[in-house]
N, C-alpha and C positions, 0 to 999 in steps of 0.2 A: 485401501489397506488401512485397517484400524490401528492407530498408534496409541499405545497405552503407556509407554515409558514416559515419565515426566520430562526427562532430558530431551527426548525426541520431540515431544510436544512443544516445548519451549523453543527448541532450535528451529522447528519448522515454521514458526510464525514470523512474519515480516517484522524486523526491528525488535525482536524479543529482548528481554532483559534490559529494560531502560534504566539508566541511572536515575537516582532521586533528584527532585527539583523542588524549589520553593515556589509558591504562588507568585505570579508576576505582579509587579507594581508599576508596570509601564503605563504611561498616561493614555487616557482614552482617546481614540481617533474621533475627531469631530464630524459625525455624520448621523443623520436621523435614523431612527428605527424604521420609519416608513420607507425611507430610501433603500435601506438594506433589504427589507421585505420585498420590495419591488424587484430588486436584483435577484434575490433567491427564487422568487416565483417565476421569473423569466428564464432562469437557468434550466438546462435539461435535467429531467428527473431520473436519476440513476438509482435503481434498487437492485443491488447485485449480490452475487456469491463468488467466493474464490474457489477455483478448481485446480487440483494438482495436475501436473503434466501427464502423468500416467492415466488418470481418469479421463482427461480431455482427449487424449490420444487413442483411447480404446473405444471402438464403435459401440461395443456392448454397454460400457459404463456411460458413455455419452447418451445413449438412448434411454438408459435408466434415469439419468439426471434430468433429461428433457421431459420425461413423463411427469416427474415431480414438479419441475418448473412450470409446466403448462397449466397447473392448477393454482398458481400463486401469482403474486404481484411482481415477481422477479422479472426484470427486463435486461439484465446485464450479467455477463460472465467475465471474471478476471482469471486469466489462464497463466500459469507459471511457465515461462519460456526459458528463463535461466534462473537457477536456484543458488542457494548459498554454498552448495558443494562445488560450484563452478561449472557444472554441466549445462550445456546448451541443448535444448530438447527438440529443436526443429532443424531439418536439414537445410543445406544451401548457404551456410555461412562458412566461407573458405577458411578463415583463420581458425574457427572452431575445429574444423577437420584437421588443419595443420597442427594445432596444438594438442589434439587428442581430447578436446573438451566436449565434442559432440556425443550425445547419447540419444538413441532413437526412440524416445518416449512418444513423440508425436511424429510418426513417420509419414503421415499423409495430412499435412496441415491444411492443404486446400480443401480436402474432404471434410475435415473437422470444422473449418470456418463456414463451409457451405451448409453444414447441418445446423450450426448455431444461428447463422444468419437467416436460414430458412424458417426458423422459429421467430424471426424478428428481434433477435437478441443483439445488443450492443457488445462488441468484443474488445477486451482490453488485454494487452500482452504485458505481463509483469516480468521485468528484467532486473535481477540483482546486479548491482554495479560493482562495488569494490570488495565485498567479502567473497573470497574465491579460494577453493582448495586445489584447483588444477593449475591454472596459469602461473601463479607464483613459483611453483616447483619446476615448470617448464621454462619460464622466463624470469629468473630471480631479479633481473635488471628492472622489471616492471613492478616489483613488490615493495611493500613496506619492509624496511630492514632494521636490524639492530645496530648499535654502535660498532660492533665487531664485524658487520657485513653480512651476517646470517639473516635468515627469514625471521621477522618478528612473528610471534605466535600468541594467541589469546590463551586464557587459562585452559580451555579445552582443546588447544592445539590448532585452532583455525588460523589460516593465513589470509592476508589482505593485499589487494592491489593498491598501488600508490595513487591516491586521488589527484595528485598534481601532475601525473605523467600523461601527456597528450596521446601517447600511443595506447594507453589504457582506454582513454575516451574513445578513440577511433575503433578499437576492438568492440567496445560496448555498443557503439552506434552502428557498426556493421550489423550487429544482431538486430538492433532496432529498425534499421532500414530494411532488412529482410522481412521483418514483421509487417512493416508498412507496405512493402511490395505484395505480400500475401493478402492484404486487405483488412488487417486489424484496424479498428476504429480509433484506438488510443494506445499509446506506449506509456507504461507506468514504471518509473525507475524506483527500485527499492534499494535499501542499504546505500543510499546516496549520502554517505557520511564517513566519518573517520572511526577507527577502532575505539572500543571502550571496555571490553571484557578482558582486562589484563593490565600489565604494567606499561601503560602508554607513555611513561617517561622515557622508555627505551625505543620508542618508534622514531625512525629516521626516514625522512622523505626527500624527494629530489629538489625541493624548494624550501625556503625558510617557512616554518610552521608556527603560526600564532592564531589566536581566536579570530582576529581580523582577516588574516590571509585565508583561513579555513572557510569562513563564511563567504568571502568574495569568490573563492575558487569554485564552490558549489553553485553559486549563482552564474558564474561564467560557463560551467558545464551545461546548465540548462539553456543558456543563450546559444551555445554551440550546437546543442541537440536540436533546437528550433531551426538553426541554419542548415544542418545536415538533412533534416526531414521536411524542409520547406516545399519540396516538390511533390509532397504527398498530402492527401486529405486526411491527416491524422493529428489527433490531439496529443499533447505532451503533459504528463503528470508526474508527481513524486510522492512517495510514501515518507512519512516522518513519524518520529516518536510521538505518542499521545501527549506527553508532558510538554512538548514544544508549544502547545497552546497556552501554557501557564508559566513556562520557565523564564527567569530573568536573563539568562545567558544562552549561549549556543549549546549548553550542556556538555561542553568538552568534545562535541562530535561535529561541530560546524553547522548544525541545523538551526538557523535563525528563521522562524516561521514567516516573518514579514518579507525577508529576502527571497525565500523560495516561493512564497505565494505570488510575489510580483513577477517571478520568472517562469511560472508554470501555468498551463491552462487550468489545472485542477490540483488540489493538494489533499492527500489522504492521511490524516492523523490516525495512528493506530491506537485507539482509545480503549483497549481491552481492560476492563476493571481489575482483572486478576494480575495485571502488570503494574499496578500502582501500590507503592509501599504503604504499610499500615501507618495511619496518621496523615497521609496525603489528603489535602482538602479537609483536614480535621475529621476524617472518617477513620474509625477504629479498624474497620475491615472493608476497604473499597470494593473488594471482590463481591461482597454481599450487598453492595449498594449501587447497582448498575445505573439506575436513573440519576442518582446524585453525582456520580463520576462524570457522566456525559454532560449533564446540565452545567456543572461547574466549569469543566474544561472548555465547553463551547462559549460560555459567557466570557471567559477570559480571552478566547480567540476573537470574539466580536469586538471587545474593547481595543485589541491590538491591531486588528486588520482593517477595520473600516470597510470600504467597498469590496476589498479582496476576500472578505469573509464568505461571499457568495461562491467562492471557488472551493470551499471545503466539502469533502465527501468522506466522512469518518468511517474507518473500519470499526466494526462492532463485534462483540464476542458472542459466538454461538458454540461454545465448548465448555465443559466443566473442568475445574482445576482447583487444587488446594482445598478440597472438601466442600466446595460450594457448587450445587447442581444448577445448571442453566437449562431451563425449559422455556415454554411459551411466555411465561410471565416475565422472565428476565430478559429475553430477547425483545419482547414488546416494549419493556421499560426503556431500553436504550433507544429504540426507534422513536418512541414517544418523546423522549428528551430531545432528540435531534429535531423533530418536527416542531416542538414548542420553542425551540431556539431558531426557528425560521429556516431550517434545512430540510429539503425534500429528498436529498440523496445520501446514500450510505451503502456500504458493502459488508456482508457478514463473512466471518472467517471461521472455518472448522478444518483442521488438518487432515481429517478423514473424509471430507466431503459429505458428512452426515448432518444435514441441516434440520432445524425445527420447522418443518413445512407447515404444520398446523398454525403457526404464528404468522404465516405469510399468505394466507388465503385472502382473496378480495373481501370476503365477509369480515374477517378478523381485522384487516387493515381499515376498513370503513368504520367498524365498530369502536376500535380502540385508538386509531392514529389520526385518520382524516375523514370526518363525516361527509365531506364533499366528494370523496372518492366515488366515481360513477358506478352504478350497478352493472353497466356494460363496460367493464374496465378496459377492454380492448380499444375503446375510443381514445384512451390516453396514448399519444404517440410522441414521446420525447425523442431526442436524437436517437435513442436506443431502439424503440420498437415500431415496426411497421405493420405488424400483424393485426 
């Protein structure tokens, strides 16, 4: 479904509407560039696209997407399993059915995974954690509240689950465990953060809330997720705001890059240039400077993370917004920036599943990104691809 309204486009993107942040002055981590390069070269190479639940769940749309994918270097699909509206799109989660949050966008997940895996694609289940429009209304005791006891709402009326409430964790991890049982290769947690789009001074949680407790709590969530999913051969990852690579603080949302990178197998900073404020990184219009945004953000991340830098898989922009057109040149610029900063992995985002396929052909990738990319690209078999 083509999304044209600006508000819908922004709302659809993981971690949209990031607050502004200053460039980090955190001290550099003492590790050599050659050591980092060795780690990143040894890491699985993920070249992915995000797919909405409705497209992934439709056999017809799936076939169309796989036809495009087959002619490109894409080896990974990230599939929306739970979205910011609170709906859970796969069957078999008891609590989702009990709370009325199940919506059958992916009615046959086994068939869907069989199709994607049949093409040798690495499969990632994206699960929105704390932003939720369903459960807070069914279970206000699990929600972020106001001083008066009502549901706290953002400027656009969105409600949130209480990140400190362990019942919320278990609900989320019931969904994650179901995905692991189905055979997803990775569970990716999005909106693993605290509210930001509203008067957050009025947010009331079930435990004392400070920047320190917020950061620690999200780290503990990841540790708990690893524990719950330990019986499955599945990786655990987290999406974060793009500016966490450079921010001095947790940005008021609990996302400390170093803490999350140490607790997850992989970290996906959402580095869409359109989401950086004018003047960020001293760029008049970051949206019109895709290479510079990714380059600057990743250099900051490298200084902060040391060996954990190899766990980064940036989300990159493949949509046009605010009057700046994104085509092959802009998409390639971001991928090139990631590669020149020693990262071989990335995921593209487009809310309508309309990707710039011409920028992703083996020929284009070899010519612009990686001259060592083999002519017979199917020889590359990261954890993702077996074909």
